[in-house]
C-alpha positions in Angstrom: -44.6 11.9 152.5 -43.8 15.1 150.8 -46.5 17.7 150.6 -47.9 17.4 147.0 -48.7 21.1 146.9 -45.2 22.3 147.8 -43.3 23.9 144.9 -39.8 22.5 144.5 -38.5 24.6 141.7 -39.0 27.8 139.7 -39.5 27.7 135.9 -38.5 30.9 134.1 -40.0 31.7 130.8 -38.2 33.3 127.8 -38.7 37.0 127.3 -42.1 37.8 125.8 -43.5 34.2 126.4 -45.6 35.2 129.4 -48.3 36.9 127.4 -50.6 33.8 127.2 -50.3 33.1 130.9 -51.2 36.7 131.7 -54.3 36.1 129.6 -55.0 33.1 131.9 -54.3 30.5 129.3 -53.3 27.4 131.3 -50.9 25.8 128.9 -47.1 26.4 128.8 -45.1 24.7 126.1 -41.5 23.6 126.3 -40.4 26.1 123.7 -41.5 28.9 126.1 -39.2 27.8 128.9 -35.8 29.4 129.4 -34.4 26.4 131.3 -34.6 22.6 131.3 -37.8 20.6 131.8 -38.3 20.2 135.5 -39.7 16.6 135.5 -41.2 14.9 138.6 -44.7 15.4 139.9 -44.2 18.3 142.3 -45.8 21.6 141.3 -43.5 24.5 140.1 -43.6 28.2 140.4 -43.7 29.9 137.0 -42.0 33.3 136.6 -41.6 35.7 133.7 -38.1 36.5 132.3 -38.1 39.6 134.5 -38.9 37.6 137.6 -42.5 38.5 137.8 -44.5 35.7 139.5 -47.0 34.2 137.0 -48.5 31.4 139.2 -48.2 27.7 140.0 -48.3 24.9 137.4 -48.4 21.1 137.4 -45.7 19.4 135.4 -46.8 17.6 132.2 -45.7 14.1 131.2 -42.4 13.5 129.7 -42.0 13.4 125.9 -44.7 16.0 125.2 -44.5 19.6 124.0 -47.1 20.6 126.6 -44.9 21.1 129.6 -46.9 22.8 132.3 -50.6 23.3 133.2 -51.3 26.4 135.3 -53.4 25.9 138.4 -53.1 29.3 139.9 -52.1 32.8 138.7 -50.0 35.5 140.2 -49.6 35.1 144.0 -52.7 32.9 144.4 -52.1 29.9 146.7 -52.1 26.3 145.5 -52.9 24.0 148.4 -55.3 21.3 149.5 -57.9 23.9 150.4 -57.8 25.4 146.9 -58.2 22.0 145.3 -61.1 21.1 147.7 -62.8 24.5 147.0 -62.6 24.0 143.2 -64.1 20.5 143.3 -66.9 21.7 145.6 -67.5 24.7 143.3 -67.7 22.3 140.3 -70.2 20.1 142.2 -72.3 23.2 143.1 -72.5 24.3 139.5 -73.7 20.8 138.4 -76.5 21.0 141.0 -77.5 24.4 139.6 -77.7 23.1 136.1 -80.5 20.7 137.0 -79.4 18.1 134.5 -82.1 15.6 135.4 -79.6 12.8 135.4 -77.5 11.0 138.1 -74.5 10.6 135.7 -72.6 13.7 134.6 -69.2 15.3 134.4 -68.4 16.6 137.8 -65.0 18.1 137.0 -64.1 19.1 133.4 -60.3 19.8 133.4 -59.5 23.4 132.2 -63.2 24.3 132.3 -63.2 23.9 136.1 -59.7 25.3 136.7 -58.3 21.9 137.3 -56.4 21.2 134.0 -55.6 17.6 133.2 -58.2 16.2 135.6 -61.6 14.8 134.8 -64.1 13.4 137.3 -67.2 11.7 136.1 -70.0 10.8 138.4 -72.1 7.7 137.9 -74.6 7.6 140.8 -72.7 6.8 143.9 -69.4 6.2 142.0 -66.9 8.7 140.9 -64.3 8.0 138.2 -61.2 10.2 138.3 -59.3 10.3 135.0 -55.8 11.7 135.3 -54.2 13.1 132.2 -51.0 14.1 134.0 -49.0 12.1 136.5 -48.7 15.2 138.6 -52.3 14.6 139.8 -51.5 11.3 141.4 -50.1 12.8 144.7 -53.4 14.8 145.0 -55.5 11.7 145.1 -55.9 11.5 148.9 -57.4 15.0 148.9 -59.7 14.1 146.0 -60.8 10.9 147.8 -61.7 12.9 150.9 -63.6 15.5 149.1 -65.5 13.1 146.9 -66.2 10.6 149.7 -66.5 12.6 152.9 -68.1 15.8 151.5 -69.9 14.8 148.4 -71.0 11.4 149.8 -69.7 9.2 146.9 -69.1 5.6 148.2 -66.8 4.5 145.4 -63.9 6.5 144.0 -62.1 5.0 141.0 -59.0 6.2 139.1 -58.1 5.9 135.5 -54.7 7.1 134.3 -54.7 8.7 130.8 -57.1 7.6 128.0 -55.6 4.4 126.9 -58.3 1.9 125.9 -58.6 -1.2 127.9 -56.9 0.3 131.0 -58.7 -1.0 134.2 -59.4 1.6 136.9 -58.0 1.2 140.3 -60.0 1.7 143.5 -59.3 4.7 145.7 -62.3 4.3 148.0 -65.1 1.8 148.3 -65.3 -1.0 145.7 -64.9 -1.4 141.9 -68.4 -2.2 140.6 -67.2 -4.9 138.2 -70.7 -5.7 137.1 -71.2 -2.1 136.1 -73.7 0.4 137.3 -77.2 1.5 136.0 -77.6 5.3 135.5 -80.5 7.5 134.8 -81.0 10.2 132.2 -84.4 11.6 132.7 -86.8 8.6 132.6 -84.3 6.4 130.7 -81.8 3.9 132.2 -78.5 2.8 130.8 -76.0 0.1 131.8 -72.4 1.5 132.2 -69.3 -0.7 132.0 -66.8 1.1 134.4 -64.1 -1.5 133.8 -63.9 -2.2 130.0 -66.1 0.7 128.7 -64.9 3.6 126.6 -63.9 6.9 128.1 -64.8 6.5 131.8 -67.7 4.2 130.8 -70.3 6.3 129.0 -70.4 9.3 126.6 -71.8 11.8 129.0 -71.0 14.7 126.7 -73.8 13.6 124.3 -76.6 13.7 126.9 -78.4 16.8 125.6 -77.9 15.7 122.0 -79.5 12.3 122.7 -82.5 14.1 124.1 -82.7 16.4 121.0 -82.7 13.3 118.7 -85.4 11.8 120.9 -87.6 14.9 120.4 -87.3 14.6 116.6 -87.7 10.8 116.2 -91.4 10.2 116.2 -92.3 7.8 113.3 -88.7 7.7 112.1 -86.4 4.9 111.0 -83.0 5.6 112.6 -79.5 4.4 111.8 -77.0 4.8 114.7 -73.5 4.5 113.4 -70.6 3.9 116.0 -73.5 3.3 118.4 -71.4 2.1 121.4 -74.0 1.3 124.1 -77.0 2.5 122.0 -77.7 5.8 123.7 -79.0 7.6 120.7 -81.1 4.6 119.6 -82.8 4.3 123.0 -83.7 8.0 123.2 -85.0 7.8 119.6 -87.2 4.7 120.3 -88.4 6.3 123.5 -89.3 9.3 121.4 -91.4 7.3 119.1 -89.0 6.0 116.4 -90.3 3.0 114.6 -86.9 1.3 114.3 -83.3 2.0 115.3 -80.4 0.1 113.9 -77.1 0.1 115.9 -73.8 -0.4 114.2 -70.6 -0.9 116.2 -67.3 -2.8 115.8 -67.6 -4.1 119.4 -69.8 -7.0 120.4 -69.4 -5.9 124.0 -70.7 -2.4 123.2 -73.8 -3.9 121.5 -74.3 -6.2 124.5 -74.6 -3.0 126.5 -77.0 -1.6 123.9 -79.3 -4.7 124.2 -79.2 -4.3 128.0 -80.3 -0.6 127.6 -83.2 -1.8 125.4 -84.3 -4.2 128.1 -83.9 -1.7 130.9 -86.3 0.6 129.0 -88.8 -2.1 128.0 -87.9 -1.7 124.3 -88.3 -4.5 121.8 -85.0 -6.2 121.1 -84.7 -7.2 117.4 -81.6 -9.2 116.4 -81.3 -7.3 113.1 -81.2 -4.0 114.9 -77.7 -4.7 116.3 -74.9 -5.1 113.6 -71.4 -5.9 114.7 -69.0 -4.6 112.1 -67.0 -1.7 110.6 -69.4 1.2 110.2 -67.8 2.2 106.8 -68.4 -1.2 105.4 -71.8 -1.8 107.0 -73.3 1.5 105.7 -72.0 0.8 102.2 -73.7 -2.6 102.4 -77.0 -1.0 103.6 -76.9 1.5 100.8 -76.3 -1.2 98.2 -79.2 -3.2 99.7 -81.5 -0.2 99.1 -82.0 0.6 102.8 -83.1 4.1 103.6 -83.5 5.9 107.0 -85.1 9.1 108.2 -82.4 10.0 110.7 -78.8 8.9 110.5 -76.4 9.5 113.4 -72.7 9.6 112.8 -70.8 9.7 116.1 -67.3 8.2 115.5 -64.4 8.0 117.8 -61.7 10.7 117.4 -60.1 10.2 114.0 -57.5 12.9 114.8 -55.5 12.5 118.1 -52.3 14.0 116.8 -51.7 16.9 114.3 -50.0 14.3 112.1 -53.3 12.5 111.8 -55.2 15.6 110.5 -55.3 14.9 106.8 -56.2 11.2 107.1 -58.7 12.0 109.8 -60.5 14.6 107.8 -60.7 12.2 104.9 -62.2 9.6 107.2 -64.9 12.1 108.4 -65.7 13.0 104.8 -66.0 9.4 103.7 -68.3 8.3 106.5 -70.6 11.3 106.0 -70.8 10.5 102.2 -71.9 7.0 103.0 -74.4 8.2 105.7 -75.9 10.6 103.2 -76.4 7.7 100.7 -78.7 5.9 103.1 -80.6 9.0 104.2 -84.0 9.4 102.7 -85.1 12.7 101.1 -86.1 15.2 103.7 -84.2 13.2 106.3 -82.0 14.4 109.2 -78.3 13.9 109.5 -76.8 14.3 113.0 -73.0 14.2 112.5 -70.3 14.6 115.0 -66.5 15.0 115.6 -65.0 14.6 119.0 -61.5 15.5 117.7 -60.4 18.6 119.5 -57.8 19.2 116.8 -60.5 19.5 114.1 -61.9 23.0 114.1 -65.5 23.9 113.6 -64.6 25.4 110.2 -62.7 22.3 109.1 -65.6 20.1 110.2 -68.0 22.3 108.2 -65.9 22.0 105.1 -65.9 18.2 105.6 -69.7 18.0 105.9 -70.2 20.4 102.9 -67.8 18.4 100.8 -69.5 15.2 101.7 -72.9 16.6 100.6 -71.5 17.8 97.3 -69.9 14.4 96.6 -73.1 12.6 97.6 -75.2 14.9 95.4 -77.3 16.1 98.3 -78.5 19.5 99.3 -77.8 20.1 103.0 -79.0 22.8 105.4 -77.4 23.2 108.9 -80.2 23.5 111.5 -78.1 23.5 114.7 -74.5 23.6 115.6 -74.4 21.8 118.9 -71.7 20.5 121.3 -71.1 18.9 124.7 -73.6 19.4 127.5 -73.3 22.2 130.1 -71.5 19.9 132.5 -68.6 20.1 130.1 -67.8 23.9 130.5 -65.1 25.4 128.3 -62.7 28.1 129.7 -63.1 31.3 127.7 -59.3 31.6 128.0 -58.7 28.2 126.5 -61.3 27.7 123.8 -59.3 24.9 122.1 -60.5 22.5 124.8 -63.9 22.5 123.2 -63.8 19.1 121.6 -67.3 18.1 120.4 -68.8 19.3 117.1 -72.3 18.0 116.6 -74.3 19.3 113.6 -78.0 18.7 113.0 -78.7 18.9 109.3 -81.7 18.7 107.0 -81.0 16.9 103.8 -82.8 16.8 100.4 
């Protein structure tokens, strides 16, 4: 077997196109390359037009403008020891964060100097999500580090972010019945086989806790609820009712399980299967009002071509959410589309409030938890916008 860390080619950049790499930005686009796309899964050496070594990069998937992801800079070595050290450094950082949870993001791609690689930990199970085929030859090293050094019994692999893809087993077994995780005193059922992302929305952990701290005595509407995380933390925080709305019956089955795990009352009318846009309109028409409304939709903008339609979608759902929010209520509204900027999201929320005839004050601009670090050299990888707003 060929060494997955041995560079097989040099990629020369066009004159002047090395500036971003010198600023430690890890992305190189096809338009910056002076030669053909290298292809394959072997790493490549990247050099400036004058021959100056810029570092080592992993080759991106075919058919995309993002051609290379830098893993080292200058003369720094890219080998199994470097990969091992970065994974262990990432694990050490999570230990220092004292997250009070046994499920968290162990490796966050560019934020942990491993671009295109995500590793989520669920108790004794790790799920590796590969966003580039070039990571596949590195899996034996990852398996050894995660299993032998970090003591994880099960190591699973997902390729890309296609919904419905079943993970493969690299080490141990695939927990087909799912796993139960802990966030503080609360427990949640996670579907590692058919669940969204790697199984759970780990990036919202701190935001769930924040909603729980504000929920005493409140009626809560949880739109795009998935497995009910916000509802469970709200009820544990003293909410009088939490209504979950999701298009997936399987997701709401997980939500019911989370209620049971945390000894919460399960009411049939608190779980609504349906399109959130339609359901919230029906709730408004029926005169329903809530004290806290959570809007946490899937990414409406996955490609730049989707931006216009996606922004209209965000505005529409926020208008409808504001129409069922009582006076003096709280709106917690989110976008996980990395291609939507904070400014664009703010314009959407402001426009929605104007169209709904509501006065809105932004109390907190929040994002993903600290186990999702963002490289200061690649700020566009910050994906989650989460605004807590007071509404009159």
